[in-house]
N, C-alpha and C positions, 0 to 999 in steps of 0.2 A: 404498519409494518415499516414503511420507509417514506421519508420526505425528501424529494429530490428537486434540484434545479439543474437543468441541462448544462453540462460543461462547468459545473461549479462543485457543489458539495452534496453528497448523499448522506443523510442521517439515518442510521439503522437503529431502531428502537424496539424491535420485536426480538425476544430471545431466540425464537426459532430461526429468524432471518440471520441473526448474528452467528449462530452455530452453523447454519448452512453455508455461510460465507467462509468459514474456517476450513477450507479445503484447497489443497494444492492446485488441482486442475482448474478450479473455479477462479482462484486468484490469478492464475496464469492467464486465463481467458480475459478477465477484467483488465489486467495490465496491457495485454495485447490490443484489446479494443480501445483502450484509452490512448494508445500511441499510434496504432496502425489502422484502426477501424474507420468506418464500419466494415465488417468482414462476414462472409458466409461461414457456416460451420465447416465446410470443406476447406476453405483457406485457413481457418483457425486450426484445423487438424494438421495442416502442413507446417504451420509455424510452431505448434506445441509438440508435435510428434505423437499426439493422441489420435485415436480413431475418429472418424466422422461421427459415428454413432455416440461415442463417449462425449464429444464436444456438443453435439446436439442435445443430449440429455442434461449436461451441466448448464448449458445456456438456458434451457427451459427452466431449470431450477433457479437460476439467478434472476430470470425474468419474473418468476413467481413472487419474488421479494423486491422487485423494482430496481434491481441493480443493472440490468441490461434490458433492451427492448428491440423488437424487430422494426425495421424501417423499409420503405419501398426500395426496390432494387430493379435493375434492368431485366426485362423478360420475366422469367419465372424465379429468378433468384430472390432469396429472402435474407439479406444481410442483417447482422446484429450490430448494435452500437451500445456503448456504455451510457448510462443516464447521467453520469457526473464524472468529473475528473478527480475527485477526492472522496474518501469515505470517512465519515465522522461517527465515532461510537463513544458515547459518554461513559466515563469511568465512574462517575458518581451520580447515577440517575435517581437514586432514592428507591428504586425497585430492586429488591434482592434477586429476582429472577434475571433481570437485565444485567445487573452487576456480576452475577455468577457467570453468565454467558460471555460477558465482556472479558472477564478474567481468563476464561478458557481460550478465547480468541487471542488475547495478548500472549498467553503462554505458547500457543501454537505458532504465532508469529515469531516469538523469540527463538524457538527451536528452528524454525524455518530459516530465519536470518543467520543463525549460527552455521547451518549447513551451507548456506550460500557463501558466507565468508570463508569457511574452510575450503570450499571448492575453488574460490577465487585465489586463495593463497597457494593451493596445490597446482594451479594452472598458470601461475604468474609468469613463469619462464616462457610460456607460449606466446606472450604478448609482444608486439613491436616495442622497441626500446623507448619510444616516446610515451607509450602508455604505461610502461613499467615505471617510468619516472613520475608520471602524473598521478598514479593511484595513491591513495592514502590509507594508512593503517597505524593506529595509535590511540592513545587515550590521555586524558588530563585529569588531575585531581585539583579541585577548586573549592575554596571556602566561600560560599555564597548564601544569601538569604533566599527564601522562596520567591520574592519579588524580583530579585536579581536573576534567578534562574529563568523565570518567565521572560524577562527582558532579553536574556541570552538566547533563549529558544526562538522568540519572535524575531530577533535580529538575524538568526540563521535562516529562518523561513523567508524573510524578506530578501536575502541574498539569493536563495534558491528560486524565488519567484521570478527573478530576472530571466530565467531560462524556461519557465513553464509553458509559454505559448508555443514552443517548438514541439510539444507533444501532439498538439492538434493541428499545427500548421507546418508541414514538412518543408515548405518553401523558405522558412526562416532558419532551417538547419544549415550551418556553414559546411563547406567541404571538410571532410574528415571527422565530422561529428558522429559519435556513436552513443548508443544507449548506455547510460551509467546508472548503477544503483547506489543511491546515497542513503545511509542509515543515520537516524538521529536518535540517540538514546542517552538519557541523562537520569540518574537516580541517586537519592540520598543513600550513603553507605549504611548509616545506622538506621535499621528498619524499625527500631523500637520508638517509643515516644520520648522525645527529649524533655529534659527538666523544664517544667513550665509550658510545655507544648500542649497541643490539642490534637487528638487523633483525627478529628474531623478536618483540621487544617491540612493534614497530609493528603487529603483526597480532593483538594480543590481543583487539581489539574484534571479536567474532565474530558479532554479531547486528545486525539492523537491522529495525525494525518499521515498515513502512510501512503507513499506512492507505491506500493508494493507491486512488484511485477510478479508474477507468480513464479513458482519454481523455475521458471526459467527466468523469473526475477522475482523474487520473493514475491517476488513477485515475481515468471517463471517458466520456463522450460529450460531454459532459464527464464523464469517468468518475466513478464514485462512489467514495467512500472505501473503499479496501480497505486493510488495513493491511499493509504490506510491511515486514518488518523484516529488515535485514541487519545488524544492528549490528555498532547501533542504532536500518516499519516503517512499500506501496503499499508511508501505511500507513500 
């Protein structure tokens, strides 16, 4: 179902697990646990705006597929923690069932990210001036080869990695630091096969790491950052 390394990468390979992960509340919970956990279902409910019963149910579903787990807590408390800081789902597994589930998940994420961006733009004027100036919104058109696009993607990931320890170590967060959702999306405009190209070559990018927060950051209530990587990871 899942292969995990604590505080590292969770590899989802079961179609049922992938489809179960494609849920707003569950992604929100994963994101919150990755940045604020371990947390009890009661505390998770306070942060997401969901009911305790709903959080408990979705946490159990996530635990079924190895995405979260219970850990010892003080007294009778039973807090939950994320089993990894990123989620990796192969885009070219070779298994039609897995690839179909992955496509469903990526489509869900794209729609979810769109809603988050729309909400961010609609509420931009509510931000302090310094955050208004710092936020980014735009796009670039570039002529690059597949290897150059991989190089660009890896370079961006390397820059973002400078700040990743702050997710699990609050003491590293400087004064004024707030949770920020960073989306990394790059795709070839021509979705057909280029002359002399190979359809198989277009699917070599098999991961994606999203730090998705859940709908509170796409991760989300605005979900929290959970990293979802389908590469290239929420995530």
